N, C-alpha and C positions, 0 to 999 in steps of 0.2 A: 751254828745254825744258821748264820746269814752268810750269804755267798758274795755279796756285791760291796763294794767299797765306797768310801765316802765321795768319790769322784761322780757317783750317781745322782745324788740329790738334786743339783743344781739343774742338770737335765731333765730329769723327769718332771721336776716342779714346773719348768718352763714349758715342757710338752702338756702337760695337764690344762695349763693356762691356754695355749695356742690352739691345741686341737682336742681339748675336751676329752680326753680319752678315758674310759672308766667311768660309769655313774658313781657319783659320791652323795650319800644322803643318811637319812635316818629312817628308823621305824616311827609309826605313828598309829597309836590306837583310835577307836572311833568315840571313846570317852574321855573325859578329865579324870583325875585321881579322886574327884568326888563321886565318881559314876554318872556324872551328868553328861549328856550328849556333847559333843564338840558341834558347834555351829561354824559357819563360813569364817566369820571373824576371828574364832579361835583358831583354824587351821591356818589362816592368813597370817596371822600374828606368830605362829609356829614355824611358817617356811620362811618368813621375813627374818625371824631372828636366826634360822639357820645359814641364811645367805649372807648374814652380816656379823657373824661370830668374830670376835677380835682373836688375833694371832692365829686364825684358821690357816691351815697348809694347802687349802683348795677351797672350791666353791661348793658347798654342801647345797646343790639345788635340784637335789631328787628325793623323794619319798618312798617308802615301802608302806602300801596300805594291807589291812587283813580283811577287809570286806568292802563291798560296792553298796551295801545297804547303811542310809542313814539310822543311827541308833534311836530307837522308840518308833521306828515306822516298821511297815511290813516289808515294802520294797521300793520306797523313793531313793533315789541315788544319793550317796554320801555327799555332804557339803564340803568335803576335800576337794571335790572337782572343780567347781567354780573358783575355789581357793587357790588352786595350782594354775589355772588359767590365768588368774589376777597376777600371779609371783612369778610366771613361767616356771614353774617347778614339774620336773619330769616324774613319772609314776610307775612303780612296780605294783600293777593292781592286784587284788587279793579276792579270792574266792572262799567264803567261809564254808567249812564242810563237814568239821566234826560233830558228830551226834545227830546227824540228818540224813535222811534217805534222798533229799531232793534239794537241788541248788536254784529251783525256778525263781525264787524271788531275786537271788543274785544276779540271775541272768536278766531279769525283768529291769531292775536297776540299772545295769549294764546299758541294756538297749535304750533305755530312757535317756542316758546320758548321752550315748552315741547320737540320738536323733536330736537332743537338746543342743549339743555342742558341736557336732560334725567334726570336720577335718582338724580345727586347732586342738579338740580335745585328744584325737589320735596321734597327732603329731607329739603329744607328751607321753603317750604311754609307752613304756618300755618293754613290757612284756605283762602276762596274767600269770599269777601263781593260784594254781586250784588247789587251795588247802594250805595248812600251816601247822606241822609237825603232828599231823594225825597218825601216822605210822609210829612215832615214838609212842603217843598216848597208850597205844595196844598193846606195846611191847612190855616185857618181863620188868624191865627198869621203870618205864613210864608207869606202869600200875603200882610197883611199890612206892613211886612217889608220888602217887595220887595225882597224876597229871591232866586228868579229866577223861572225858569221852573222845575216843577217838574214831578213825576210819579204816577199814582194811585196803589192802592194796588194788584188788579187784573194784572195788567203788571207786577209788581214786582214777584208775584209768577209766572208767565208764565216766567220770565228771569231766576228765580232760577231753575226752571226745565230744562229749554234750557241749563244752565250751566252745571248741573248735567249729561245731555245727551252728552254733548260735552265732557266731561272729564272722561265718564264712563269707557272706554278702555284705558286709560292713566295713568301715574305713579301719577297722581293727584285723582286718582278715589275714594281713600277713604279720602280725605280730606273735613272738613266741610265747608258747603255752607250757606251763612246767609246773613244778611242786616244791615246795619248802618243807625240810624236814630236818632233823638231827642227823649228826654223822653217822650215829650208831644205826639208824633206820636205813642209811642209805648201804651202810656196810653190811646189813643183813641180806642174804642172797634171797630171802623169801619175799623182799620188795622190789626185786628185778625188772618184774613187769612194768612198775611206774617209771623206773629208769629208761627202759625201752620205748615207752610212749612218750616221755616228755621231750620238749625241745631243750630245756636247760633244767639245771639241778640247784637248787637253792639250798644251801646248808647253814645251819646255825651252831657256831663254834663258842663254847665257853669252858676253857680250862679251870675258871671257877668251880663249875660243878661237877669235877672230874675227880671225886674224892676216892675212888679206887685205883687211881693212878699217881698217888702222892702230890696232891693239887697244892702244895705249899706255893707262895707266890713265885719263889726262885725258880720252881719248874715249869712255869706257865707257857714260855716260850716253847720248850721241849714237847710238852701236851698238845699245845696248839698245832705244832709241825705234824704231830702224829695223827690227831684228829682229822686235820686237813688232808693230809697224804690218803688217808684211809677214805675219804670222800672221793677224792680225785680217782683213786684205783677204781672204787665202785662205778663212778661215773662214766668211765671209758672214754670215748670221743664226744661226751656231750658237755657243754660249757658249764662249767660250775661258778655260781655267784655267791658272793658271800652275804647272807641276808640279815643274819645278827652275829654280833660279838662284841664284846665289852668286858669291863670289870666292874662290879659294884663300888661306889664311893662309900655305900653306908650299908649295915646289915650284919647278920650274925655270921658268926665263923661257919664254913661249910666245909666238913672235913678238916684239912689243915689250911684251906683258904680263908684268908683275911679281907674283909671289906675295908677300904680306906681311899681317901682322896689320892693319897700318894700313890697307892698301888693301881688306882685308875689311871692316872697320869703315866706311870712307868709303862703299862699296858699299852697306852694309846703310843707313846713313843716306840716301843718294841715291837708291837704287832700291828697297829694301824699305819703308823708311818711307813711300815714296810708294803703296804697294801694298797694306799690311797694313790690313784692315779695308774696301777697297775692292773687292776680287775674291778669289777662292779662290788660295790661295799656299800651296805646299809647299816650303819653303826646302832648299836643299842645303848642309849638313846639320847635323844635331845632332851625330852622330860619325861618323867615317870606317870603312867596314866593308867596302871593296873594295881588297885588299893590292896589286892590280896598278895602281892608281893613284898615279902620282908626286906628284899634286897633292893636297894635304890641305885639306878644307873644312870640317871640323870647328869649330863655335865653342866647345866646350867639351871639355876633358881629362878623360878618366877619368869622364865622366858627372857632374861636378861641376856644382852649379847656378849657380857664379859663372863666367860664360863668360869667354873670352880677351879679350872687349872689351866696353865699355858698350853694351848693347842701347838704351838710353831713345833716343827719337827727336828730333832738334833740332825747335826751335819752328816753323821755317820749312820742314816736311817738306810736299812738294805731290805729288799724283800726275802721274804722264806724262800727257801730253795723250790718249795713246791710251786710257786708262783711262776718259775721258769720253765716249767714242763711244756714243750713242744708248742704248736699253734693254738692251743686250747685257750690259752690266756688272751691271745689277741682276738679270738672270736668272741670270748665271753666279754669282752671290754664295751662292746657295742651291740650285744645281743645277736639278732640274725640279720641285720641290715647290710647287706654285701657290699652296699656302696662305700660304707666307712672302713671295711675291712683292710684295704691297703694301707691307709693312711696309719690306721691303729697299729698294724703290724710293724711298720717302720718306727711307729713311736715305741713298741716294745722292745724292737732291735736296737733303738738308740738307747733305751733305759738299761739294758743290760752290757751296754758297751759296744756292742758288734758294729754299730755304725759311728762310733766315735773315734 
């Protein structure tokens, strides 16, 4: 499964620290698990906990958001924005698209944030994801799993173009605009128009939920490698960012998959540690915020900086073979900022031993 030896680890950890290759962070919903809207203080505490986690293998100083709109409002900017500015947390912004024919409120909130915070806000933006798993929700498996209301590929393409037009003359004009979805949605050729339109591909990878692939925990790394490769193959030359992955510490059996702290820790070691610092990763998750989910993925209770399990990576951590595919890995580390590509490419080459 893994092609790299133990000699890699010390080198890539040093490179992550020195050159900040690859964005590393968590997903963050707009509400608490009580469904109450998060306020700026809630987001700040979350971001500071992420940056201060004990035994962390790197600095988790990035966040993936699902919406620009503050929960409970029509089009006010989400309070995660000033929290990110206060904590120097980079952001993969989200435009919520499911079950709607208009993203006007999302764009109004984003324009307000740009006007209010200006270049400091723009400097923290990694990219903009237009939608989250919309294509999966309208797929056969999404409907079977009652995943909710989705949005079709033509609509997603239109929304991506609308976002580009909205930010064209702003401080965000050079930021990459893409879409986040399940690996199965990307592997579905009927969604190829979204890939063609997107600047990057965000993929959500959960071996836990792959019950048709023999999802016993002992098979997790094999499943991950397969579904990740499926995304890479579908994406072609587009950068692929891992926008969600993780294993639940609590919850019911799903197929043959068992939720447990031990399995969550081993998944972190075998999957996460092979990816951190090599590509953009937003782990799922620092704390649970969706009360509808029976599975609990949080790695910390009550935002304690002492996580549920030791986050340090084993000495023999290695990247999945997929992560070593051509120059795509280097480009995806820093989005579309060409000024950082040479540095990151050197870091990738050093990581896989070519420059050692």
